[in-house]
MIKENU-960103 format. One record per residue: residue in one letter; x, y, z of N, C-alpha, C in turn. Coordinates in steps of 0.05 Angstrom, whole numbers, padded with zeros to 5 digits, always signed. Example, Ala and Ser with C-alpha at 12.3 -4.5 7.8 and 13.67 -1.06 7.14 Angstrom:
A+00264-00114+00156+00246-00090+00156+00264-00066+00156;S+00257-00045+00142+00273-00021+00143+00258+00001+00157;
This chain:
M-00139-00366-00353-00121-00384-00339-00103-00369-00319;L-00101-00379-00295-00084-00366-00275-00055-00368-00282;K-00040-00347-00278-00011-00348-00282+00002-00349-00254;A+00018-00370-00251+00030-00376-00224+00060-00374-00224;F+00071-00367-00201+00100-00366-00197+00106-00383-00172;I+00125-00401-00174+00132-00420-00152+00159-00413-00140;V+00159-00411-00113+00185-00406-00099+00189-00428-00079;D+00210-00444-00084+00218-00466-00067+00247-00473-00073;D+00263-00477-00052+00291-00483-00057+00297-00512-00063;E+00276-00529-00063+00279-00557-00070+00268-00562-00098;P+00285-00569-00117+00276-00573-00145+00254-00594-00147;L+00256-00616-00132+00235-00636-00134+00208-00626-00124;A+00209-00610-00103+00184-00598-00093+00172-00579-00113;R+00189-00563-00127+00178-00545-00148+00166-00561-00171;D+00180-00583-00178+00170-00599-00200+00143-00612-00193;E+00141-00622-00169+00116-00635-00161+00092-00615-00160;L+00097-00592-00149+00076-00572-00148+00069-00562-00176;S+00089-00558-00193+00084-00550-00220+00067-00571-00235;Y+00074-00596-00231+00059-00618-00244+00030-00618-00235;L+00025-00615-00209-00003-00615-00199-00019-00591-00210;L-00006-00568-00211-00020-00544-00221-00026-00547-00251;K-00007-00557-00266-00011-00560-00295-00033-00581-00301;R-00034-00601-00284-00054-00622-00289-00083-00611-00287;S-00086-00590-00272-00113-00578-00269-00122-00565-00295;K-00103-00559-00313-00108-00545-00338-00121-00518-00333;Q-00117-00507-00309-00128-00481-00302-00106-00461-00294;V-00081-00472-00293-00059-00456-00284-00035-00458-00303;E-00024-00435-00309+00001-00434-00325+00024-00426-00307;I+00046-00440-00309+00070-00434-00293+00086-00412-00307;A+00085-00388-00296+00099-00365-00309+00128-00364-00302;G+00136-00376-00278+00164-00375-00270+00168-00389-00244;E+00194-00394-00238+00201-00408-00213+00226-00394-00202;A+00230-00398-00176+00254-00387-00163+00261-00404-00139;D+00286-00403-00130+00295-00419-00107+00305-00401-00084;S+00302-00375-00087+00311-00356-00066+00295-00331-00066;V+00297-00315-00045+00283-00289-00043+00292-00271-00066;E+00318-00269-00070+00329-00251-00090+00319-00259-00118;A+00321-00285-00125+00312-00294-00151+00282-00290-00155;A+00267-00294-00133+00238-00290-00134+00231-00261-00140;M+00243-00243-00126+00237-00214-00129+00245-00205-00157;E+00267-00215-00167+00277-00208-00194+00257-00218-00215;G+00247-00243-00211+00228-00254-00230+00202-00239-00230;L+00193-00232-00206+00167-00218-00203+00168-00190-00214;R+00192-00178-00217+00194-00151-00228+00189-00152-00258;T+00193-00175-00271+00191-00176-00300+00167-00192-00310;L+00153-00205-00292+00130-00222-00300+00104-00211-00288;E+00083-00215-00303+00057-00209-00293+00043-00235-00284;I+00038-00238-00258+00027-00263-00248+00002-00257-00232;D-00014-00278-00228-00038-00277-00212-00034-00287-00184;V-00017-00307-00181-00013-00320-00155+00016-00330-00152;I+00026-00328-00127+00052-00339-00121+00049-00360-00100;F+00063-00383-00105+00063-00405-00086+00090-00404-00072;L+00090-00401-00045+00114-00396-00030+00119-00419-00010;D+00144-00428-00010+00153-00445+00012+00161-00427+00036;I+00158-00437+00060+00166-00421+00083+00196-00421+00087;Q+00207-00446+00088+00235-00449+00094+00251-00451+00068;L+00265-00429+00061+00284-00429+00040+00312-00430+00053;E+00332-00435+00037+00359-00438+00048+00368-00411+00060;E+00369-00410+00087+00377-00387+00102+00359-00363+00097;E+00335-00367+00086+00316-00346+00081+00288-00356+00087;S+00268-00339+00083+00241-00346+00089+00222-00335+00068;G+00202-00352+00061+00181-00343+00043+00164-00321+00056;I+00164-00320+00083+00150-00298+00097+00161-00271+00088;E+00187-00270+00084+00200-00245+00076+00190-00236+00049;I+00187-00255+00030+00176-00249+00004+00147-00238+00006;A+00131-00252+00022+00103-00244+00025+00101-00216+00037;S+00119-00210+00056+00119-00183+00067+00125-00162+00047;K+00144-00168+00029+00152-00149+00008+00129-00146-00012;L+00116-00168-00018+00094-00167-00038+00071-00150-00028;N+00066-00151-00002+00044-00136+00010+00049-00106+00010;Q+00074-00098+00004+00080-00070+00002+00075-00059-00026;L+00070-00077-00045+00065-00069-00073+00037-00058-00076;D+00033-00040-00096+00006-00030-00101-00013-00052-00111;Y-00002-00070-00126-00019-00091-00138-00006-00119-00134;P-00006-00128-00108+00007-00154-00102-00009-00177-00114;P+00005-00199-00121-00009-00223-00130-00021-00237-00106;L-00039-00255-00112-00050-00272-00091-00027-00290-00080;I-00028-00296-00054-00006-00311-00041-00017-00338-00030;V-00003-00359-00037-00009-00386-00025+00017-00397-00014;F+00017-00405+00011+00041-00418+00022+00039-00448+00018;A+00061-00460+00010+00062-00490+00006+00087-00499+00021;T+00084-00512+00044+00106-00517+00062+00101-00542+00078;A+00123-00552+00090+00121-00576+00107+00117-00568+00136;F+00116-00543+00142+00114-00533+00170+00087-00521+00175;D+00074-00531+00196+00047-00521+00202+00047-00498+00222;E+00070-00492+00235+00070-00472+00256+00069-00443+00246;Y+00071-00439+00220+00071-00412+00209+00044-00403+00197;A+00024-00420+00201-00002-00414+00188-00013-00388+00197;L-00013-00382+00223-00024-00357+00232-00010-00333+00220;K+00016-00334+00219+00032-00312+00208+00025-00309+00178;A+00022-00332+00165+00016-00331+00136-00011-00317+00131;F-00031-00323+00146-00057-00310+00142-00057-00281+00150;E-00039-00274+00169-00036-00246+00175-00024-00230+00152;L-00010-00244+00134+00001-00232+00110-00017-00235+00086;N-00043-00240+00092-00064-00241+00071-00061-00265+00052;A-00050-00287+00063-00048-00311+00046-00076-00322+00040;V-00080-00331+00016-00105-00343+00007-00108-00371+00019;D-00086-00386+00020-00087-00413+00030-00060-00421+00041;Y-00060-00443+00056-00036-00453+00069-00035-00483+00064;L-00018-00492+00046-00017-00520+00038+00005-00535+00052;L-00001-00557+00064+00020-00573+00077+00029-00596+00059;K+00056-00598+00056+00067-00619+00040+00066-00646+00056;P+00063-00668+00042+00059-00671+00013+00030-00663+00006;I+00028-00649-00017+00002-00638-00026-00011-00658-00045;D-00036-00665-00040-00049-00683-00059-00065-00667-00079;E-00074-00680-00100-00086-00667-00123-00113-00654-00115;K-00128-00668-00098-00154-00657-00090-00151-00631-00074;R-00130-00631-00057-00125-00607-00041-00117-00583-00058;I-00100-00588-00078-00091-00567-00095-00114-00556-00112;Q-00133-00574-00120-00156-00565-00135-00174-00547-00119;N-00177-00553-00093-00192-00535-00076-00180-00507-00075;T-00154-00506-00074-00140-00480-00074-00144-00466-00100;I-00142-00480-00122-00146-00467-00148-00174-00456-00151;D-00194-00471-00141-00222-00461-00142-00224-00435-00126;K-00211-00435-00103-00212-00411-00086-00199-00387-00100;L-00176-00393-00113-00162-00372-00127-00179-00360-00150;Y-00192-00378-00164-00209-00368-00186-00231-00350-00177;K-00243-00357-00155-00264-00340-00144-00254-00313-00136;L-00230-00312-00124-00218-00287-00116-00209-00270-00139;A-00197-00283-00159-00186-00269-00182-00207-00262-00203;G-00231-00273-00200-00252-00266-00219-00248-00280-00246;N-00232-00301-00246-00227-00314-00272-00248-00335-00279;Q-00271-00335-00266-00292-00354-00274-00308-00343-00297;E-00302-00317-00304-00316-00306-00327-00308-00320-00352;Q-00325-00321-00371-00318-00332-00397-00298-00315-00411;N-00278-00327-00425-00259-00312-00440-00273-00301-00465;I-00270-00275-00468-00282-00262-00492-00260-00258-00512;S-00262-00270-00536-00242-00268-00556-00240-00240-00567;L-00217-00234-00578-00213-00207-00590-00233-00202-00612;S-00239-00222-00628-00258-00218-00650-00285-00211-00639;A-00293-00224-00617-00319-00218-00605-00320-00189-00594;K-00298-00181-00582-00296-00153-00572-00298-00133-00595;Q-00284-00139-00617-00285-00121-00639-00313-00119-00651;Q-00328-00142-00652-00354-00141-00663-00374-00125-00646;T-00370-00126-00620-00388-00111-00602-00378-00083-00595;F-00354-00077-00604-00341-00052-00596-00358-00027-00602;Q-00371-00027-00626-00387-00004-00634-00417-00008-00629;N-00424-00030-00616-00452-00035-00611-00463-00014-00592;E-00489-00013-00590-00502+00006-00572-00494+00000-00543;R-00487+00020-00528-00476+00016-00501-00496+00027-00480;S-00496+00014-00458-00511+00025-00435-00499+00051-00427;E-00515+00071-00420-00506+00098-00414-00499+00102-00385;K-00511+00086-00367-00507+00091-00338-00494+00068-00324;L-00480+00074-00303-00468+00053-00286-00475+00059-00257;A-00487+00040-00243-00494+00044-00215-00470+00035-00198;V-00461+00053-00180-00438+00048-00163-00447+00051-00134;S-00443+00031-00118-00451+00031-00090-00429+00044-00073;I-00436+00065-00059-00416+00079-00041-00429+00083-00014;D-00417+00071+00006-00428+00071+00033-00457+00060+00032;E-00477+00077+00039-00504+00068+00039-00521+00080+00017;K-00508+00090-00004-00522+00102-00026-00512+00091-00052;I-00528+00095-00073-00520+00086-00100-00518+00111-00118;V-00495+00114-00130-00489+00136-00148-00491+00127-00177;L-00506+00142-00193-00508+00135-00222-00488+00152-00237;L-00470+00139-00251-00450+00153-00267-00455+00150-00297;N-00450+00170-00312-00450+00168-00341-00425+00152-00349;I-00428+00130-00362-00405+00113-00369-00386+00129-00386;A-00396+00146-00403-00378+00162-00421-00360+00181-00405;D-00367+00187-00379-00351+00205-00363-00329+00190-00348;I-00330+00163-00348-00309+00148-00333-00283+00149-00349;L-00262+00155-00335-00235+00155-00347-00222+00127-00345;Y-00223+00117-00320-00212+00090-00315-00224+00079-00289;V-00221+00053-00286-00227+00040-00261-00202+00024-00253;G-00193+00028-00229-00168+00015-00222-00167+00006-00193;T-00147-00010-00187-00142-00020-00160-00119-00005-00148;Q-00124+00010-00126-00103+00025-00113-00106+00022-00083;D-00084+00016-00070-00084+00013-00040-00105-00007-00031;G-00109-00029-00046-00127-00050-00038-00156-00044-00042;K-00163-00021-00054-00191-00014-00060-00194-00008-00089;T-00219-00007-00098-00224-00001-00126-00232+00029-00128;V-00220+00043-00147-00227+00071-00152-00239+00074-00180;V-00261+00089-00181-00274+00096-00206-00268+00125-00211;A-00252+00132-00231-00244+00159-00236-00259+00171-00260;T-00271+00194-00256-00284+00209-00277-00268+00235-00280;D-00276+00252-00299-00261+00277-00303-00267+00297-00280;K-00287+00290-00263-00294+00309-00241-00289+00298-00213;Q-00287+00271-00210-00285+00260-00183-00273+00232-00184;K-00265+00223-00160-00256+00195-00157-00273+00183-00135;L-00284+00159-00140-00302+00146-00122-00288+00120-00113;W-00286+00116-00087-00273+00092-00076-00295+00072-00068;V-00294+00048-00079-00315+00028-00075-00303+00002-00065;N-00320-00015-00055-00311-00041-00045-00313-00064-00065;E-00327-00059-00087-00330-00080-00108-00303-00085-00122;P-00296-00110-00127-00271-00116-00141-00271-00107-00170;L-00248-00104-00181-00245-00095-00209-00260-00112-00229;V-00259-00139-00224-00272-00157-00243-00302-00152-00245;T-00315-00142-00223-00343-00136-00224-00349-00114-00244;F-00332-00094-00245-00335-00072-00264-00329-00082-00292;E-00310-00099-00295-00303-00110-00321-00327-00125-00333;R-00341-00140-00315-00365-00155-00324-00387-00136-00332;K-00392-00115-00316-00413-00096-00321-00408-00080-00347;L-00383-00075-00353-00376-00057-00375-00365-00073-00399;L-00372-00098-00400-00359-00117-00419-00359-00108-00448;N-00382-00099-00458-00385-00095-00487-00383-00065-00495;G-00370-00049-00479-00368-00021-00485-00340-00011-00491;A-00336+00014-00487-00310+00027-00493-00290+00024-00471;I-00298+00012-00448-00280+00009-00425-00269-00020-00426;I-00243-00022-00429-00230-00048-00432-00207-00051-00412;R-00199-00076-00407-00177-00081-00389-00150-00077-00404;V-00132-00062-00391-00105-00058-00403-00083-00067-00384;H-00091-00076-00360-00071-00083-00339-00087-00099-00318;R-00073-00116-00303-00087-00132-00283-00100-00114-00262;A-00092-00088-00261-00103-00070-00241-00118-00046-00253;Y-00122-00047-00280-00136-00024-00292-00154-00031-00315;L-00177-00017-00316-00194-00016-00339-00194+00013-00348;V-00194+00018-00374-00194+00046-00384-00216+00050-00404;N-00225+00075-00406-00244+00084-00426-00227+00093-00450;I-00228+00078-00472-00210+00085-00494-00218+00112-00507;D-00242+00121-00502-00250+00147-00513-00238+00170-00496;A-00227+00163-00473-00215+00183-00456-00185+00184-00457;I-00173+00169-00476-00144+00169-00480-00136+00192-00498;L-00117+00208-00488-00106+00230-00505-00081+00222-00520;E-00063+00207-00506-00038+00199-00518-00030+00171-00509;I-00014+00158-00525-00003+00132-00518+00027+00135-00517;E+00039+00131-00494+00067+00136-00490+00082+00109-00488;P+00101+00104-00506+00117+00079-00504+00132+00079-00478;W+00133+00055-00465+00147+00052-00440+00168+00030-00444;F+00176+00016-00424+00197-00004-00427+00186-00032-00431;N+00202-00050-00443+00195-00078-00447+00168-00081-00462;S+00165-00064-00483+00141-00066-00500+00115-00060-00486;T+00117-00043-00465+00093-00034-00451+00088-00005-00458;Y+00065+00005-00449+00057+00033-00455+00045+00046-00430;N+00045+00072-00430+00029+00088-00412+00008+00102-00428;L-00017+00102-00418-00038+00117-00430-00042+00144-00416;I-00041+00166-00431-00045+00192-00420-00075+00198-00422;M-00088+00200-00399-00117+00205-00400-00124+00234-00401;K-00149+00241-00405-00158+00268-00407-00151+00284-00382;S-00150+00271-00360-00143+00284-00334-00114+00290-00331;G-00098+00279-00350-00069+00281-00348-00056+00258-00333;E-00072+00241-00321-00061+00218-00307-00051+00197-00326;K-00032+00181-00317-00021+00159-00333-00031+00133-00323;V-00040+00116-00342-00049+00089-00335-00031+00069-00350;P-00019+00050-00336-00001+00031-00349-00016+00010-00365;V-00003+00001-00387-00012-00021-00403+00009-00043-00401;S+00001-00066-00392+00020-00088-00389+00023-00103-00415;R+00045-00118-00417+00050-00133-00442+00027-00153-00449;T+00014-00163-00429-00008-00182-00433-00030-00170-00451;Y-00035-00144-00448-00057-00131-00462-00048-00112-00484;T-00022-00111-00489-00012-00092-00510-00022-00099-00538;K-00020-00125-00545-00028-00133-00572-00058-00127-00577;E-00075-00133-00558-00103-00129-00561-00109-00099-00564;L-00096-00082-00548-00100-00053-00549-00092-00043-00577;K-00069-00053-00587-00060-00044-00613-00080-00051-00635;Q-00091-00075-00633-00110-00083-00654-00136-00068-00652;L-00145-00062-00628-00170-00047-00624-00167-00018-00634;L-00144-00006-00628-00140+00022-00635-00125+00026-00662;G-00113+00005-00672-00101+00006-00699-00075+00021-00699;F-00057+00017-00679-00031+00030-00681-00008+00009-00679;
């Protein structure tokens, strides 16, 4: 289920959008805000997949929020929901997924949700923790084919430390090299579904066999110290599952 954050200075507009998103039964409302300051504060403490932004906030602009989000290493998907059509070009220059004009009808919002699911890779079936535990020690494929430029590199899966999203691209890190690829993170999650490489953050998959230490961080999160010495964050969303898999 997609986790959404709504930014609009009109309570009725927030309520209407929240209602339409919830009716889809595909979106969870993780938070709301009525200003740039409140939005950035909420986004610092919440892990979300998509943010719905109004353009005209009281003496502020949703464009400002989108610009700040694009400076993050792992920005959420952005959808503008506004009554003004003249900002559409600017919105798409800021990598907006969609531009919704108010009043928004249910069919239009469903089209946006479908688009978001394709981009976020959330069309995959949810794999329960019990299913992961059952397959955790099963026989694993030993090789992973990675497309780089015009060639295909075969990696030993056991050599992979982590797969992550950095600077808008996907990096596959081994103990010897880092490979930058165009395939999204969810593609690797699908390929490595039943092995030792699991998701620990919206921007990271890690090989649990390559973890040396688990370092407590803030707000019940952790950093994983990998064999390379690099740190990989674990978000609160995946903390419980990691604890159960590793037994700590």
